[in-house]
TIRO-2110 file (N, C-alpha, C; in Angstrom, 1 decimal):
// TIRO-2110
13.0, 167.3, 91.2, N, 1, A
11.9, 168.1, 91.5, CA, 1, A
11.0, 168.1, 90.3, C, 1, A
9.7, 167.7, 90.4, N, 2, A
8.9, 167.8, 89.3, CA, 2, A
8.3, 169.2, 89.1, C, 2, A
7.5, 169.3, 88.0, N, 3, A
7.0, 170.6, 87.6, CA, 3, A
6.0, 171.2, 88.7, C, 3, A
5.2, 170.3, 89.2, N, 4, A
4.2, 170.7, 90.2, CA, 4, A
4.8, 171.2, 91.5, C, 4, A
5.8, 170.5, 91.9, N, 5, A
6.5, 170.9, 93.1, CA, 5, A
7.2, 172.3, 92.9, C, 5, A
7.8, 172.5, 91.8, N, 6, A
8.5, 173.7, 91.5, CA, 6, A
7.6, 174.9, 91.5, C, 6, A
6.4, 174.7, 90.8, N, 7, A
5.4, 175.8, 90.7, CA, 7, A
4.9, 176.1, 92.1, C, 7, A
4.6, 175.1, 92.9, N, 8, A
4.1, 175.3, 94.3, CA, 8, A
5.1, 176.1, 95.1, C, 8, A
6.4, 175.7, 95.0, N, 9, A
7.4, 176.4, 95.8, CA, 9, A
7.6, 177.8, 95.3, C, 9, A
7.5, 178.1, 94.0, N, 10, A
7.6, 179.4, 93.5, CA, 10, A
6.4, 180.3, 93.9, C, 10, A
5.2, 179.7, 93.9, N, 11, A
4.1, 180.5, 94.4, CA, 11, A
4.2, 180.8, 95.9, C, 11, A
4.7, 179.9, 96.7, N, 12, A
4.9, 180.1, 98.1, CA, 12, A
5.8, 181.3, 98.3, C, 12, A
7.0, 181.4, 97.6, N, 13, A
7.9, 182.5, 97.8, CA, 13, A
7.3, 183.8, 97.3, C, 13, A
6.5, 183.8, 96.3, N, 14, A
5.9, 185.0, 95.8, CA, 14, A
4.8, 185.5, 96.8, C, 14, A
4.1, 184.6, 97.3, N, 15, A
3.0, 185.0, 98.3, CA, 15, A
3.7, 185.5, 99.6, C, 15, A
4.8, 184.9, 100.0, N, 16, A
5.5, 185.4, 101.2, CA, 16, A
6.0, 186.8, 101.0, C, 16, A
6.5, 187.1, 99.8, N, 17, A
7.1, 188.4, 99.5, CA, 17, A
6.0, 189.5, 99.4, C, 17, A
4.8, 189.1, 99.2, N, 18, A
3.7, 190.1, 99.1, CA, 18, A
3.4, 190.7, 100.5, C, 18, A
3.7, 189.9, 101.6, N, 19, A
3.4, 190.3, 102.9, CA, 19, A
4.6, 190.8, 103.7, C, 19, A
5.6, 191.3, 102.9, N, 20, A
6.8, 191.8, 103.5, CA, 20, A
6.5, 193.1, 104.2, C, 20, A
7.4, 193.5, 105.2, N, 21, A
7.2, 194.8, 105.9, CA, 21, A
7.4, 195.9, 104.9, C, 21, A
6.6, 197.0, 105.1, N, 22, A
6.8, 198.2, 104.3, CA, 22, A
8.2, 198.8, 104.5, C, 22, A
8.8, 199.5, 103.6, N, 23, A
10.1, 200.2, 103.8, CA, 23, A
10.1, 201.2, 105.0, C, 23, A
11.1, 201.2, 105.7, N, 24, A
11.3, 202.1, 106.8, CA, 24, A
11.6, 203.5, 106.3, C, 24, A
11.0, 204.5, 106.8, N, 25, A
11.2, 205.9, 106.3, CA, 25, A
12.7, 206.3, 106.7, C, 25, A
13.3, 207.1, 105.9, N, 26, A
14.7, 207.5, 106.2, CA, 26, A
14.9, 208.2, 107.5, C, 26, A
13.8, 208.8, 108.1, N, 27, A
13.9, 209.5, 109.3, CA, 27, A
14.2, 208.6, 110.5, C, 27, A
13.7, 207.3, 110.4, N, 28, A
13.8, 206.4, 111.6, CA, 28, A
14.9, 205.5, 111.5, C, 28, A
15.6, 205.5, 110.3, N, 29, A
16.8, 204.5, 110.2, CA, 29, A
18.0, 205.0, 111.0, C, 29, A
18.7, 204.1, 111.6, N, 30, A
19.9, 204.5, 112.3, CA, 30, A
21.0, 205.0, 111.4, C, 30, A
21.9, 205.8, 111.9, N, 31, A
23.0, 206.2, 111.0, CA, 31, A
24.3, 205.4, 111.2, C, 31, A
24.2, 204.3, 112.0, N, 32, A
25.3, 203.3, 112.1, CA, 32, A
24.7, 201.9, 112.3, C, 32, A
25.6, 200.9, 112.1, N, 33, A
25.1, 199.6, 112.3, CA, 33, A
26.4, 198.7, 112.5, C, 33, A
26.2, 197.6, 113.3, N, 34, A
27.2, 196.6, 113.5, CA, 34, A
27.0, 195.5, 112.5, C, 34, A
28.1, 194.9, 112.0, N, 35, A
28.0, 193.9, 111.0, CA, 35, A
29.0, 192.8, 111.3, C, 35, A
28.7, 191.6, 110.8, N, 36, A
29.6, 190.5, 110.8, CA, 36, A
29.7, 189.9, 109.4, C, 36, A
30.8, 189.1, 109.1, N, 37, A
30.9, 188.5, 107.8, CA, 37, A
30.8, 187.0, 108.0, C, 37, A
29.7, 186.4, 107.6, N, 38, A
29.4, 185.0, 107.9, CA, 38, A
30.4, 184.1, 107.1, C, 38, A
30.9, 184.5, 106.0, N, 39, A
31.8, 183.7, 105.2, CA, 39, A
33.1, 183.5, 106.0, C, 39, A
33.5, 184.4, 106.8, N, 40, A
34.7, 184.3, 107.6, CA, 40, A
34.6, 183.2, 108.6, C, 40, A
33.4, 182.8, 109.0, N, 41, A
33.2, 181.8, 109.9, CA, 41, A
33.7, 180.4, 109.4, C, 41, A
33.7, 180.2, 108.1, N, 42, A
34.2, 179.0, 107.5, CA, 42, A
35.7, 178.8, 107.8, C, 42, A
36.4, 179.9, 108.0, N, 43, A
37.9, 179.8, 108.4, CA, 43, A
38.1, 180.1, 109.8, C, 43, A
37.1, 180.1, 110.6, N, 44, A
37.1, 180.3, 112.1, CA, 44, A
37.7, 181.7, 112.4, C, 44, A
37.4, 182.7, 111.6, N, 45, A
37.9, 184.0, 111.8, CA, 45, A
36.8, 184.8, 112.6, C, 45, A
37.2, 185.4, 113.7, N, 46, A
36.4, 186.2, 114.5, CA, 46, A
36.4, 187.6, 113.8, C, 46, A
35.2, 188.2, 113.6, N, 47, A
35.2, 189.4, 112.8, CA, 47, A
34.0, 190.3, 113.3, C, 47, A
34.2, 191.6, 113.1, N, 48, A
33.2, 192.6, 113.4, CA, 48, A
33.4, 193.8, 112.6, C, 48, A
32.3, 194.5, 112.2, N, 49, A
32.4, 195.7, 111.4, CA, 49, A
31.4, 196.7, 111.9, C, 49, A
31.8, 198.0, 111.7, N, 50, A
30.9, 199.1, 112.0, CA, 50, A
30.7, 200.0, 110.7, C, 50, A
29.5, 200.3, 110.4, N, 51, A
29.3, 201.2, 109.2, CA, 51, A
28.5, 202.4, 109.8, C, 51, A
29.1, 203.6, 109.4, N, 52, A
28.6, 204.8, 110.0, CA, 52, A
28.2, 205.7, 108.8, C, 52, A
27.0, 206.3, 108.9, N, 53, A
26.6, 207.2, 107.8, CA, 53, A
27.2, 208.6, 108.1, C, 53, A
27.9, 209.1, 107.1, N, 54, A
28.6, 210.4, 107.3, CA, 54, A
28.0, 211.5, 106.4, C, 54, A
27.0, 211.2, 105.7, N, 55, A
26.3, 212.1, 104.8, CA, 55, A
25.0, 211.5, 104.3, C, 55, A
24.3, 212.2, 103.5, N, 56, A
23.1, 211.7, 102.9, CA, 56, A
23.3, 210.5, 102.1, C, 56, A
24.4, 210.4, 101.3, N, 57, A
24.7, 209.3, 100.4, CA, 57, A
26.0, 208.7, 100.7, C, 57, A
26.7, 209.0, 101.8, N, 58, A
28.0, 208.5, 102.1, CA, 58, A
28.1, 207.7, 103.4, C, 58, A
28.8, 206.6, 103.4, N, 59, A
29.1, 205.8, 104.6, CA, 59, A
30.5, 205.5, 104.7, C, 59, A
31.0, 205.3, 106.0, N, 60, A
32.3, 204.9, 106.3, CA, 60, A
32.2, 203.5, 107.0, C, 60, A
32.9, 202.5, 106.5, N, 61, A
32.8, 201.1, 107.0, CA, 61, A
34.2, 200.7, 107.5, C, 61, A
34.3, 200.3, 108.7, N, 62, A
35.6, 199.8, 109.2, CA, 62, A
35.3, 198.4, 109.7, C, 62, A
35.9, 197.4, 109.1, N, 63, A
35.8, 196.0, 109.5, CA, 63, A
37.1, 195.4, 109.9, C, 63, A
37.1, 194.4, 110.8, N, 64, A
38.3, 193.8, 111.2, CA, 64, A
38.0, 192.3, 111.5, C, 64, A
39.1, 191.5, 111.4, N, 65, A
39.0, 190.1, 111.7, CA, 65, A
40.3, 189.6, 112.3, C, 65, A
40.2, 188.5, 113.1, N, 66, A
41.3, 187.9, 113.8, CA, 66, A
41.1, 186.4, 113.9, C, 66, A
42.1, 185.7, 113.6, N, 67, A
42.1, 184.2, 113.7, CA, 67, A
43.3, 183.7, 114.5, C, 67, A
43.1, 183.4, 115.8, N, 68, A
44.3, 183.0, 116.6, CA, 68, A
44.4, 181.5, 116.8, C, 68, A
43.6, 180.7, 116.0, N, 69, A
43.5, 179.3, 116.4, CA, 69, A
44.6, 178.4, 115.7, C, 69, A
44.9, 177.3, 116.4, N, 70, A
45.8, 176.3, 115.9, CA, 70, A
44.8, 175.1, 115.5, C, 70, A
45.1, 174.5, 114.4, N, 71, A
44.4, 173.3, 114.0, CA, 71, A
45.2, 172.0, 114.2, C, 71, A
44.6, 170.9, 113.8, N, 72, A
45.3, 169.6, 114.0, CA, 72, A
46.6, 169.5, 113.2, C, 72, A
47.4, 168.6, 113.6, N, 73, A
48.7, 168.3, 113.0, CA, 73, A
49.6, 169.5, 112.9, C, 73, A
49.5, 170.3, 113.9, N, 74, A
50.4, 171.5, 114.0, CA, 74, A
50.2, 172.5, 112.8, C, 74, A
49.0, 172.5, 112.2, N, 75, A
48.7, 173.4, 111.2, CA, 75, A
48.1, 174.7, 111.8, C, 75, A
48.5, 175.8, 111.2, N, 76, A
48.0, 177.1, 111.7, CA, 76, A
47.5, 177.9, 110.6, C, 76, A
46.5, 178.7, 110.9, N, 77, A
45.9, 179.7, 109.9, CA, 77, A
45.7, 181.0, 110.6, C, 77, A
46.7, 181.6, 111.1, N, 78, A
46.6, 182.8, 111.9, CA, 78, A
46.7, 184.0, 111.1, C, 78, A
45.9, 185.0, 111.3, N, 79, A
45.9, 186.2, 110.6, CA, 79, A
45.1, 187.3, 111.3, C, 79, A
45.3, 188.5, 110.9, N, 80, A
44.4, 189.6, 111.4, CA, 80, A
44.2, 190.5, 110.2, C, 80, A
43.1, 191.2, 110.2, N, 81, A
42.7, 192.0, 109.1, CA, 81, A
42.0, 193.3, 109.6, C, 81, A
42.3, 194.4, 109.0, N, 82, A
41.6, 195.7, 109.2, CA, 82, A
41.3, 196.2, 107.8, C, 82, A
40.0, 196.5, 107.6, N, 83, A
39.6, 196.9, 106.3, CA, 83, A
38.7, 198.2, 106.3, C, 83, A
39.3, 199.4, 106.1, N, 84, A
38.4, 200.6, 106.0, CA, 84, A
37.8, 200.7, 104.6, C, 84, A
36.6, 201.3, 104.5, N, 85, A
36.0, 201.4, 103.3, CA, 85, A
35.1, 202.7, 103.3, C, 85, A
35.1, 203.5, 102.2, N, 86, A
34.3, 204.6, 102.1, CA, 86, A
33.3, 204.4, 100.9, C, 86, A
32.0, 204.5, 101.1, N, 87, A
31.1, 204.2, 100.0, CA, 87, A
30.3, 205.5, 99.7, C, 87, A
29.9, 205.5, 98.4, N, 88, A
29.0, 206.6, 97.9, CA, 88, A
27.8, 206.0, 97.4, C, 88, A
END
């Protein structure tokens, strides 16, 4: 990538960030959310997580994953995962 292309790309990203949405006020934000872990997809692991706000600065996150699949040549990579997490 030459210098002109790099500067053009950099200016494009900067200009796009100037038109980003304004921050949402804390009153309208939900106190829970559903999450997935995209990196687990590389191992074909089905996963889902829930994060719940339990205070002004505290959240409780419970995530889980399960991989029931058999791969070629009788290889298996089966596992399950439950991961609770408390954040401040």
